[in-house]
Gaussian input, Z-matrix of N, CA and C with variables (Angstrom, degrees):
# hf/3-21g

backbone

0 1
 N
 C     1     B1
 C     2     B2     1     A1
 N     3     B3     2     A2     1     D1
 C     4     B4     3     A3     2     D2
 C     5     B5     4     A4     3     D3
 N     6     B6     5     A5     4     D4
 C     7     B7     6     A6     5     D5
 C     8     B8     7     A7     6     D6
 N     9     B9     8     A8     7     D7
 C    10    B10     9     A9     8     D8
 C    11    B11    10    A10     9     D9
 N    12    B12    11    A11    10    D10
 C    13    B13    12    A12    11    D11
 C    14    B14    13    A13    12    D12
 N    15    B15    14    A14    13    D13
 C    16    B16    15    A15    14    D14
 C    17    B17    16    A16    15    D15
 N    18    B18    17    A17    16    D16
 C    19    B19    18    A18    17    D17
 C    20    B20    19    A19    18    D18
 N    21    B21    20    A20    19    D19
 C    22    B22    21    A21    20    D20
 C    23    B23    22    A22    21    D21
 N    24    B24    23    A23    22    D22
 C    25    B25    24    A24    23    D23
 C    26    B26    25    A25    24    D24
 N    27    B27    26    A26    25    D25
 C    28    B28    27    A27    26    D26
 C    29    B29    28    A28    27    D27
 N    30    B30    29    A29    28    D28
 C    31    B31    30    A30    29    D29
 C    32    B32    31    A31    30    D30
 N    33    B33    32    A32    31    D31
 C    34    B34    33    A33    32    D32
 C    35    B35    34    A34    33    D33
 N    36    B36    35    A35    34    D34
 C    37    B37    36    A36    35    D35
 C    38    B38    37    A37    36    D36
 N    39    B39    38    A38    37    D37
 C    40    B40    39    A39    38    D38
 C    41    B41    40    A40    39    D39
 N    42    B42    41    A41    40    D40
 C    43    B43    42    A42    41    D41
 C    44    B44    43    A43    42    D42
 N    45    B45    44    A44    43    D43
 C    46    B46    45    A45    44    D44
 C    47    B47    46    A46    45    D45
 N    48    B48    47    A47    46    D46
 C    49    B49    48    A48    47    D47
 C    50    B50    49    A49    48    D48
 N    51    B51    50    A50    49    D49
 C    52    B52    51    A51    50    D50
 C    53    B53    52    A52    51    D51
 N    54    B54    53    A53    52    D52
 C    55    B55    54    A54    53    D53
 C    56    B56    55    A55    54    D54
 N    57    B57    56    A56    55    D55
 C    58    B58    57    A57    56    D56
 C    59    B59    58    A58    57    D57
 N    60    B60    59    A59    58    D58
 C    61    B61    60    A60    59    D59
 C    62    B62    61    A61    60    D60
 N    63    B63    62    A62    61    D61
 C    64    B64    63    A63    62    D62
 C    65    B65    64    A64    63    D63
 N    66    B66    65    A65    64    D64
 C    67    B67    66    A66    65    D65
 C    68    B68    67    A67    66    D66
 N    69    B69    68    A68    67    D67
 C    70    B70    69    A69    68    D68
 C    71    B71    70    A70    69    D69
 N    72    B72    71    A71    70    D70
 C    73    B73    72    A72    71    D71
 C    74    B74    73    A73    72    D72
 N    75    B75    74    A74    73    D73
 C    76    B76    75    A75    74    D74
 C    77    B77    76    A76    75    D75
 N    78    B78    77    A77    76    D76
 C    79    B79    78    A78    77    D77
 C    80    B80    79    A79    78    D78
 N    81    B81    80    A80    79    D79
 C    82    B82    81    A81    80    D80
 C    83    B83    82    A82    81    D81
 N    84    B84    83    A83    82    D82
 C    85    B85    84    A84    83    D83
 C    86    B86    85    A85    84    D84
 N    87    B87    86    A86    85    D85
 C    88    B88    87    A87    86    D86
 C    89    B89    88    A88    87    D87
 N    90    B90    89    A89    88    D88
 C    91    B91    90    A90    89    D89
 C    92    B92    91    A91    90    D90
 N    93    B93    92    A92    91    D91
 C    94    B94    93    A93    92    D92
 C    95    B95    94    A94    93    D93
 N    96    B96    95    A95    94    D94
 C    97    B97    96    A96    95    D95
 C    98    B98    97    A97    96    D96
 N    99    B99    98    A98    97    D97
 C   100   B100    99    A99    98    D98
 C   101   B101   100   A100    99    D99
 N   102   B102   101   A101   100   D100
 C   103   B103   102   A102   101   D101
 C   104   B104   103   A103   102   D102
 N   105   B105   104   A104   103   D103
 C   106   B106   105   A105   104   D104
 C   107   B107   106   A106   105   D105
 N   108   B108   107   A107   106   D106
 C   109   B109   108   A108   107   D107
 C   110   B110   109   A109   108   D108
 N   111   B111   110   A110   109   D109
 C   112   B112   111   A111   110   D110
 C   113   B113   112   A112   111   D111
 N   114   B114   113   A113   112   D112
 C   115   B115   114   A114   113   D113
 C   116   B116   115   A115   114   D114
 N   117   B117   116   A116   115   D115
 C   118   B118   117   A117   116   D116
 C   119   B119   118   A118   117   D117
 N   120   B120   119   A119   118   D118
 C   121   B121   120   A120   119   D119
 C   122   B122   121   A121   120   D120
 N   123   B123   122   A122   121   D121
 C   124   B124   123   A123   122   D122
 C   125   B125   124   A124   123   D123
 N   126   B126   125   A125   124   D124
 C   127   B127   126   A126   125   D125
 C   128   B128   127   A127   126   D126
 N   129   B129   128   A128   127   D127
 C   130   B130   129   A129   128   D128
 C   131   B131   130   A130   129   D129
 N   132   B132   131   A131   130   D130
 C   133   B133   132   A132   131   D131
 C   134   B134   133   A133   132   D132
 N   135   B135   134   A134   133   D133
 C   136   B136   135   A135   134   D134
 C   137   B137   136   A136   135   D135
 N   138   B138   137   A137   136   D136
 C   139   B139   138   A138   137   D137
 C   140   B140   139   A139   138   D138
 N   141   B141   140   A140   139   D139
 C   142   B142   141   A141   140   D140
 C   143   B143   142   A142   141   D141
 N   144   B144   143   A143   142   D142
 C   145   B145   144   A144   143   D143
 C   146   B146   145   A145   144   D144
 N   147   B147   146   A146   145   D145
 C   148   B148   147   A147   146   D146
 C   149   B149   148   A148   147   D147
 N   150   B150   149   A149   148   D148
 C   151   B151   150   A150   149   D149
 C   152   B152   151   A151   150   D150
 N   153   B153   152   A152   151   D151
 C   154   B154   153   A153   152   D152
 C   155   B155   154   A154   153   D153
 N   156   B156   155   A155   154   D154
 C   157   B157   156   A156   155   D155
 C   158   B158   157   A157   156   D156
 N   159   B159   158   A158   157   D157
 C   160   B160   159   A159   158   D158
 C   161   B161   160   A160   159   D159
 N   162   B162   161   A161   160   D160
 C   163   B163   162   A162   161   D161
 C   164   B164   163   A163   162   D162

   B1=1.4438
   B2=1.5217
   B3=1.3081
   B4=1.4489
   B5=1.5082
   B6=1.3300
   B7=1.4605
   B8=1.5065
   B9=1.3294
   B10=1.4552
   B11=1.5183
   B12=1.2998
   B13=1.4610
   B14=1.5186
   B15=1.3065
   B16=1.4415
   B17=1.5280
   B18=1.3290
   B19=1.4680
   B20=1.5258
   B21=1.3053
   B22=1.4716
   B23=1.5256
   B24=1.3252
   B25=1.4457
   B26=1.5107
   B27=1.3275
   B28=1.4569
   B29=1.5280
   B30=1.3405
   B31=1.4580
   B32=1.5167
   B33=1.2976
   B34=1.4615
   B35=1.5283
   B36=1.3033
   B37=1.4600
   B38=1.5173
   B39=1.3188
   B40=1.4667
   B41=1.5215
   B42=1.3295
   B43=1.4655
   B44=1.5329
   B45=1.3160
   B46=1.4668
   B47=1.5283
   B48=1.3245
   B49=1.4588
   B50=1.5289
   B51=1.3154
   B52=1.4706
   B53=1.5205
   B54=1.3196
   B55=1.4762
   B56=1.5239
   B57=1.3218
   B58=1.4588
   B59=1.5101
   B60=1.3167
   B61=1.4588
   B62=1.5181
   B63=1.3019
   B64=1.4697
   B65=1.5235
   B66=1.3426
   B67=1.4565
   B68=1.5373
   B69=1.3337
   B70=1.4686
   B71=1.5086
   B72=1.3191
   B73=1.4613
   B74=1.5155
   B75=1.2925
   B76=1.4680
   B77=1.5132
   B78=1.3294
   B79=1.4520
   B80=1.5134
   B81=1.3091
   B82=1.4660
   B83=1.5317
   B84=1.3015
   B85=1.4594
   B86=1.5084
   B87=1.3252
   B88=1.4564
   B89=1.5147
   B90=1.3153
   B91=1.4557
   B92=1.5381
   B93=1.3224
   B94=1.4597
   B95=1.5249
   B96=1.3279
   B97=1.4793
   B98=1.5212
   B99=1.3237
   B100=1.4523
   B101=1.5227
   B102=1.3258
   B103=1.4599
   B104=1.5305
   B105=1.3230
   B106=1.4600
   B107=1.5248
   B108=1.3344
   B109=1.4634
   B110=1.5332
   B111=1.3202
   B112=1.4646
   B113=1.5185
   B114=1.3209
   B115=1.4596
   B116=1.5223
   B117=1.3356
   B118=1.4685
   B119=1.5238
   B120=1.3430
   B121=1.4636
   B122=1.5229
   B123=1.3261
   B124=1.4608
   B125=1.5194
   B126=1.3200
   B127=1.4613
   B128=1.5198
   B129=1.3181
   B130=1.4673
   B131=1.5230
   B132=1.3287
   B133=1.4701
   B134=1.5211
   B135=1.3390
   B136=1.4653
   B137=1.5316
   B138=1.3232
   B139=1.4621
   B140=1.5231
   B141=1.3364
   B142=1.4724
   B143=1.5198
   B144=1.3226
   B145=1.4694
   B146=1.5259
   B147=1.3070
   B148=1.4551
   B149=1.5128
   B150=1.3296
   B151=1.4667
   B152=1.5220
   B153=1.3351
   B154=1.4717
   B155=1.5329
   B156=1.2981
   B157=1.4751
   B158=1.5159
   B159=1.2993
   B160=1.4677
   B161=1.5235
   B162=1.3498
   B163=1.4570
   B164=1.4890
   A1=108.21
   A2=115.78
   A3=122.41
   A4=106.99
   A5=117.39
   A6=117.29
   A7=111.26
   A8=115.22
   A9=119.55
   A10=108.86
   A11=118.00
   A12=119.72
   A13=109.44
   A14=114.98
   A15=122.44
   A16=106.31
   A17=117.49
   A18=118.33
   A19=109.80
   A20=116.95
   A21=122.54
   A22=110.41
   A23=116.08
   A24=121.10
   A25=115.44
   A26=117.59
   A27=120.46
   A28=112.43
   A29=116.80
   A30=120.27
   A31=109.20
   A32=116.06
   A33=121.90
   A34=108.50
   A35=116.15
   A36=119.24
   A37=110.70
   A38=117.23
   A39=121.38
   A40=110.94
   A41=117.91
   A42=121.44
   A43=110.16
   A44=115.92
   A45=120.81
   A46=110.16
   A47=117.24
   A48=120.97
   A49=112.41
   A50=117.17
   A51=121.18
   A52=115.30
   A53=117.69
   A54=118.88
   A55=109.38
   A56=116.35
   A57=122.41
   A58=108.57
   A59=116.31
   A60=121.47
   A61=109.44
   A62=115.18
   A63=122.14
   A64=109.77
   A65=117.68
   A66=119.25
   A67=109.69
   A68=115.33
   A69=119.37
   A70=109.20
   A71=115.64
   A72=119.69
   A73=110.27
   A74=115.00
   A75=123.47
   A76=114.48
   A77=118.97
   A78=121.83
   A79=108.85
   A80=115.88
   A81=120.05
   A82=109.96
   A83=116.39
   A84=120.28
   A85=113.08
   A86=115.12
   A87=122.97
   A88=110.01
   A89=115.59
   A90=122.23
   A91=108.02
   A92=117.23
   A93=121.64
   A94=112.51
   A95=117.70
   A96=119.21
   A97=109.86
   A98=117.38
   A99=121.16
   A100=111.41
   A101=116.20
   A102=120.93
   A103=110.42
   A104=117.85
   A105=121.58
   A106=112.11
   A107=116.77
   A108=120.99
   A109=109.49
   A110=116.50
   A111=120.17
   A112=111.39
   A113=117.20
   A114=119.82
   A115=111.83
   A116=117.62
   A117=120.57
   A118=110.83
   A119=116.36
   A120=120.35
   A121=111.09
   A122=118.07
   A123=121.80
   A124=110.05
   A125=117.40
   A126=121.95
   A127=111.80
   A128=116.29
   A129=120.82
   A130=110.69
   A131=117.13
   A132=121.07
   A133=111.47
   A134=117.65
   A135=119.64
   A136=111.16
   A137=117.12
   A138=120.53
   A139=111.44
   A140=116.95
   A141=120.20
   A142=110.03
   A143=116.54
   A144=120.17
   A145=112.42
   A146=117.01
   A147=122.14
   A148=111.45
   A149=116.72
   A150=120.17
   A151=111.35
   A152=115.85
   A153=119.08
   A154=111.38
   A155=114.51
   A156=120.36
   A157=109.36
   A158=115.37
   A159=119.55
   A160=107.67
   A161=115.32
   A162=117.34
   A163=111.46
   D1=128.46
   D2=175.50
   D3=-93.78
   D4=119.01
   D5=179.80
   D6=-110.57
   D7=140.22
   D8=175.59
   D9=-62.97
   D10=141.43
   D11=-179.88
   D12=-127.33
   D13=162.23
   D14=179.06
   D15=-115.50
   D16=115.75
   D17=175.33
   D18=-60.53
   D19=138.84
   D20=-178.31
   D21=-50.83
   D22=127.53
   D23=177.73
   D24=74.81
   D25=14.95
   D26=-174.35
   D27=-124.79
   D28=33.30
   D29=178.90
   D30=-85.63
   D31=117.76
   D32=177.53
   D33=-133.67
   D34=168.13
   D35=175.24
   D36=-58.69
   D37=-38.34
   D38=178.92
   D39=-65.32
   D40=-38.00
   D41=178.19
   D42=-58.44
   D43=-46.26
   D44=-178.77
   D45=-71.04
   D46=-43.99
   D47=-178.13
   D48=-63.18
   D49=-36.57
   D50=-172.93
   D51=-89.45
   D52=-2.52
   D53=-178.03
   D54=-64.79
   D55=143.94
   D56=177.95
   D57=-125.66
   D58=132.08
   D59=178.49
   D60=-103.96
   D61=156.09
   D62=-179.47
   D63=-78.54
   D64=122.46
   D65=175.16
   D66=-65.23
   D67=146.08
   D68=177.89
   D69=-78.64
   D70=147.82
   D71=177.21
   D72=-81.46
   D73=141.47
   D74=174.33
   D75=66.34
   D76=4.20
   D77=177.59
   D78=-146.64
   D79=153.92
   D80=178.06
   D81=-74.89
   D82=149.98
   D83=174.65
   D84=107.31
   D85=-167.36
   D86=-176.90
   D87=-120.28
   D88=165.83
   D89=176.29
   D90=-69.86
   D91=108.56
   D92=-174.84
   D93=-60.46
   D94=-34.33
   D95=177.93
   D96=-62.82
   D97=-40.32
   D98=179.09
   D99=-63.97
   D100=-43.07
   D101=178.05
   D102=-64.59
   D103=-43.22
   D104=178.90
   D105=-60.99
   D106=-42.42
   D107=179.28
   D108=-61.54
   D109=-43.78
   D110=179.71
   D111=-64.29
   D112=-46.51
   D113=-179.48
   D114=-64.00
   D115=-36.34
   D116=175.03
   D117=-62.01
   D118=-40.70
   D119=179.12
   D120=-66.71
   D121=-39.02
   D122=176.87
   D123=-62.92
   D124=-46.72
   D125=178.81
   D126=-59.46
   D127=-45.70
   D128=179.65
   D129=-60.67
   D130=-45.14
   D131=-179.08
   D132=-67.38
   D133=-40.62
   D134=177.75
   D135=-63.26
   D136=-41.82
   D137=177.15
   D138=-63.55
   D139=-38.02
   D140=178.88
   D141=-66.67
   D142=-43.55
   D143=-179.35
   D144=-66.78
   D145=-35.18
   D146=-179.38
   D147=-70.94
   D148=-30.08
   D149=179.52
   D150=81.17
   D151=-178.72
   D152=-178.48
   D153=-63.47
   D154=139.21
   D155=179.30
   D156=-103.14
   D157=141.71
   D158=175.43
   D159=-112.66
   D160=149.70
   D161=-179.90
   D162=-102.66

């Protein structure tokens, strides 16, 4: 599985907008594992950029 990645410190609106996922064979949609990996990477990078949160 080829997963889209986010270079460290390089999360931009264009990075998210331009990502392409691999269509699944013989079924409609995308490889959910690939999408999950990408979304986890986006979440991790957003949390890193936001820094520590205080309540």
